[in-house]
C-alpha positions in Angstrom: 0.0 0.0 0.0 2.9 2.4 0.7 4.4 2.2 -2.8 1.3 3.1 -4.8 0.6 5.9 -2.3 4.1 7.3 -2.8 3.9 7.2 -6.6 0.6 9.0 -6.5 1.6 11.7 -3.9 5.2 12.5 -4.9 5.1 11.6 -8.6 6.9 9.0 -10.6 10.0 11.2 -11.2 10.7 11.7 -7.5 9.8 8.2 -6.7 12.2 6.9 -9.3 15.0 9.1 -7.9 14.4 7.8 -4.4 14.3 4.2 -5.7 17.6 4.7 -7.7 19.2 6.2 -4.5 18.1 3.2 -2.5 19.5 0.9 -5.2 22.8 2.6 -5.0 23.1 2.4 -1.2 22.4 -1.4 -1.5 25.8 -1.8 -3.0 27.3 -0.1 0.1 25.3 -2.5 2.2 27.0 -5.4 0.5 30.3 -3.8 1.3 29.5 -3.3 5.0 27.9 -6.7 5.3 31.2 -8.1 3.9 30.9 -11.9 4.5 29.8 -11.6 8.1 26.3 -12.8 7.6 27.9 -16.3 7.3 31.4 -16.1 8.8 30.5 -14.2 11.9 27.3 -16.1 12.5 29.2 -19.3 12.4 31.9 -18.0 14.7 29.3 -16.8 17.3 27.5 -20.1 17.2 30.8 -22.1 17.7 32.0 -20.2 20.8 28.7 -20.9 22.6 28.3 -19.1 26.0 32.0 -18.1 26.4 31.3 -14.4 27.1 34.8 -13.1 26.5 35.2 -14.9 23.2 31.7 -13.7 22.1 32.6 -10.1 23.1 35.9 -10.4 21.2 34.2 -11.6 18.0 31.4 -9.1 18.3 33.9 -6.2 18.8 36.1 -7.2 15.9 33.2 -7.6 13.5 31.6 -4.4 14.5 34.9 -2.5 14.2 35.4 -3.8 10.7 31.8 -3.0 9.7 32.1 0.6 11.0 35.3 1.0 9.1 33.7 -0.3 5.9 30.7 2.0 6.4 33.1 5.0 6.7 34.9 3.9 3.6 31.6 3.5 1.8 30.6 7.1 2.8 33.8 8.4 1.3 33.0 6.6 -1.9 29.5 8.1 -2.0 30.9 11.6 -1.4 33.3 11.1 -4.3 30.5 10.0 -6.5 28.4 13.0 -5.5 31.3 15.4 -6.1 32.5 14.2 -9.5 29.4 13.0 -11.3 26.9 15.8 -12.1 23.9 13.6 -12.3 24.4 12.6 -8.7 25.5 16.0 -7.6 22.3 17.7 -8.5 20.3 15.5 -6.1 23.0 15.0 -3.5 20.7 15.4 -0.5 18.6 12.4 -1.5 21.7 10.2 -1.7 23.1 11.4 1.6 19.8 10.9 3.4 19.5 7.4 1.9 22.9 6.5 3.2 21.5 6.4 6.7 20.1 3.0 5.9 23.7 1.7 5.4 24.7 3.0 8.8 21.6 1.5 10.4 22.2 -1.8 8.7 25.8 -1.7 9.8 24.8 -1.2 13.5 22.0 -3.9 13.5 23.7 -7.1 14.5 21.6 -9.6 12.5 24.5 -11.9 12.3 24.9 -12.0 16.1 21.2 -12.9 16.7 21.4 -15.6 14.0 24.5 -17.0 15.6 22.8 -17.0 19.0 19.6 -18.5 17.4 17.6 -15.6 18.7 15.9 -14.6 15.4 12.8 -13.4 17.2 14.6 -10.1 18.1 15.2 -9.5 14.4 11.5 -10.2 13.5 10.1 -7.9 16.3 12.4 -5.0 15.5 11.8 -5.3 11.7 8.0 -5.5 12.1 7.8 -2.5 14.4 10.1 -0.5 12.2 8.1 -1.4 9.0 4.7 -0.5 10.5 6.1 2.7 11.9 7.5 3.7 8.5 4.2 3.0 6.8 2.2 5.1 9.3 4.7 8.0 9.1 4.7 8.0 5.3 0.8 8.2 5.3 0.8 10.9 7.9 3.7 13.1 6.8 4.1 12.8 3.1 1.3 14.8 1.5 2.8 16.5 -1.6 5.7 16.2 -4.1 7.6 18.8 -1.9 7.7 16.2 0.9 9.8 13.7 -1.2 12.9 14.2 1.0 11.0 12.9 4.0 10.9 9.4 2.3 14.6 8.7 2.5 14.8 10.6 5.8 12.2 8.5 7.5 13.6 5.3 6.0 17.1 6.0 7.2 15.9 7.2 10.6 14.0 4.0 11.3 17.0 1.9 10.1 19.2 3.9 12.5 16.8 3.4 15.4 16.5 -0.3 14.6 20.3 -0.6 14.5 20.7 1.1 17.9 17.9 -0.9 19.4 19.5 -4.1 18.1 22.8 -3.1 19.7 21.1 -2.3 23.0 19.4 -5.7 23.1 22.7 -7.5 22.2 24.6 -5.7 24.9 21.9 -5.9 27.6 20.7 -9.4 27.1 24.0 -11.1 26.4 26.2 -9.0 28.7 28.6 -8.0 25.9 31.6 -5.8 26.4 33.2 -3.8 23.6 36.9 -4.6 23.2 39.2 -2.2 21.3 40.7 -4.1 18.3 44.3 -4.0 17.1 45.4 -4.4 13.5 45.8 -8.2 13.8 42.2 -8.7 14.8 40.9 -6.4 12.1 43.0 -8.1 9.5 41.9 -11.6 10.6 38.2 -10.7 10.3 38.7 -9.3 6.8 40.6 -12.5 5.8 37.9 -14.8 7.2 35.0 -13.0 5.4 36.9 -12.3 2.1 35.8 -15.4 0.1 32.2 -15.0 1.1 32.3 -11.3 0.3 33.7 -12.0 -3.2 31.0 -14.6 -3.8 28.2 -12.1 -2.8 29.7 -9.3 -4.9 29.8 -11.6 -7.9 
């Protein structure tokens, strides 16, 4: 129901622009996900209830994901600066990038490794319903088109922070600062999976 409403209210041109921006940031999501959806999930499941090992894996994976998100944002800024077609609508792309940050923060791989997928479902359902309601309430004309990527990104960010809160609170995690060796090891472990997904 949301898509037909948006097409009617903001028009096909603005809707197409937003859809294109969302498609672009999906590539950055692939970069930030790296191969962790499989490699980190497996690592978490193997260490079981060993809290220090779980915290170490969690910390190293999140560190790498945040680094990749920062790297992705630099790539986006370069695209917006050097390519006129993107530069003209730069705000749409910057607002859409919030979904990448939210996706980076949301530890789906951790909950999967712990076999606690109910947390993922609950957060996603609440976020999805909230997004739909806010779209119908706030987006009333073509001039409101920027609210679409803003709302989408905001809810991704809230979901990501909420997911982190649950992970730390329910599983008593501690964030451990990572050295170069730990970061390099995580990149090495996920590399083959990442290349497979990119292909």
